[in-house]
C-alpha positions as CSV (number, residue, x, y, z in Angstrom):
1,M,-36.9,-25.5,0.9
2,N,-36.3,-22.0,2.0
3,H,-33.8,-21.3,-1.1
4,F,-36.3,-22.8,-3.4
5,R,-38.6,-19.8,-2.2
6,Q,-36.3,-17.3,-3.1
7,I,-35.3,-18.6,-6.5
8,S,-38.8,-19.9,-7.7
9,G,-42.5,-18.6,-7.8
10,S,-45.7,-19.3,-9.7
11,V,-44.9,-16.2,-12.2
12,W,-41.7,-15.3,-11.7
13,G,-38.0,-16.6,-11.1
14,A,-36.0,-19.0,-12.7
15,A,-37.4,-21.2,-15.6
16,L,-39.2,-24.7,-14.7
17,K,-36.5,-26.9,-16.9
18,D,-33.7,-24.9,-14.8
19,L,-35.4,-25.7,-11.5
20,R,-36.3,-29.5,-12.2
21,R,-32.6,-29.9,-13.2
22,L,-31.4,-28.5,-10.5
23,Y,-33.9,-30.8,-8.0
24,L,-32.6,-33.9,-10.0
25,A,-29.2,-33.0,-9.6
26,K,-28.7,-31.4,-5.9
27,I,-31.9,-32.5,-3.8
28,R,-33.1,-35.5,-5.2
29,P,-29.4,-36.7,-4.2
30,M,-29.8,-35.6,-0.5
31,I,-33.2,-37.5,-0.3
32,S,-32.2,-40.6,-1.3
33,F,-28.1,-40.5,0.5
34,A,-27.2,-43.9,1.4
35,S,-30.5,-45.5,0.2
36,S,-28.5,-48.7,-0.5
37,V,-28.1,-49.3,3.1
38,W,-31.3,-48.2,4.8
39,Y,-34.2,-48.8,1.7
40,T,-36.0,-52.1,1.2
41,P,-39.4,-52.5,-1.1
42,D,-41.2,-54.5,1.4
43,Q,-41.3,-51.4,4.2
44,I,-45.0,-51.3,4.7
45,G,-45.9,-50.9,8.4
46,S,-42.1,-50.9,9.4
47,P,-40.2,-48.0,10.6
48,W,-38.7,-47.4,7.6
49,G,-42.3,-47.2,5.9
50,T,-42.6,-44.0,7.7
51,I,-39.2,-42.3,6.9
52,Q,-39.9,-43.3,3.2
53,K,-43.5,-41.5,3.5
54,N,-42.0,-38.5,4.8
55,L,-39.7,-38.5,1.9
56,Q,-42.1,-38.5,-0.6
57,D,-43.8,-35.8,1.3
58,L,-40.9,-33.8,1.8
59,E,-40.2,-34.7,-2.0
60,R,-44.0,-33.2,-2.7
61,Q,-43.5,-29.9,-1.0
62,C,-40.2,-29.4,-3.1
63,L,-42.4,-29.9,-6.4
64,I,-45.2,-27.9,-5.5
65,Q,-42.7,-25.3,-4.4
66,F,-40.6,-25.0,-7.5
67,S,-43.4,-26.2,-9.9
68,G,-45.5,-23.2,-8.6
69,A,-48.7,-26.0,-8.4
70,F,-51.5,-25.7,-6.3
71,G,-50.9,-27.0,-2.7
72,R,-53.4,-29.8,-2.8
73,T,-52.1,-31.2,-6.2
74,H,-51.4,-34.7,-5.9
75,G,-47.6,-35.7,-6.1
76,L,-48.2,-38.5,-8.8
77,T,-49.5,-35.7,-10.7
78,L,-46.6,-33.1,-10.2
79,K,-44.3,-36.5,-11.2
80,K,-45.8,-37.3,-14.3
81,E,-46.0,-33.3,-15.3
82,L,-42.5,-32.6,-14.5
83,N,-41.3,-36.3,-15.7
84,I,-39.9,-37.1,-12.4
85,E,-39.4,-40.6,-11.7
86,H,-41.7,-42.2,-8.3
87,L,-39.2,-41.7,-5.4
88,T,-39.8,-45.5,-4.5
89,R,-38.3,-46.4,-8.0
90,F,-35.5,-44.3,-7.5
91,L,-34.6,-45.6,-4.3
92,A,-35.0,-49.0,-5.3
93,R,-32.9,-49.1,-8.3
94,S,-30.4,-46.7,-6.8
95,A,-30.2,-49.7,-3.6
96,L,-30.2,-52.3,-6.8
97,A,-27.3,-50.3,-8.7
98,S,-24.8,-50.1,-5.3
99,R,-26.0,-53.6,-4.2
100,A,-25.4,-54.9,-7.6
101,G,-22.0,-52.8,-7.5
102,S,-20.8,-54.0,-4.1
103,V,-21.4,-57.8,-5.3
104,S,-19.2,-57.5,-8.5
105,H,-16.3,-56.0,-6.5
106,L,-16.8,-58.8,-4.2
107,C,-16.8,-61.1,-7.1
108,H,-13.7,-59.5,-9.0
109,Y,-11.9,-59.6,-5.4
110,A,-12.3,-63.1,-4.8
111,Y,-11.4,-63.9,-8.5
112,S,-8.5,-62.5,-8.3
113,N,-7.4,-64.4,-5.3
114,L,-7.9,-67.6,-7.0
115,C,-5.6,-66.9,-9.9
């Protein structure tokens, strides 16, 4: 977050397009690290749901910082204006892709042992 403050501001700094690209390439992968292990869609009321909410708050703070938006701007509005996928959808998609890859490797391994 401190690095974002140094390279962006509401009227100065890097272009919004470049900051968005930086966020999607560097920050979001850090937020979603190992999501295939810990993320499940039905986390309401669980300790993992609290972690997910904290991650959403962190993402909102990042988006406010690099977009130059007002501090009380709603997270969904920011994501819509910046064309960024909602964090829970991104986590679900990443976890599903990782799990599907694991299953396909297991199926390939099982199939190759049969031949």
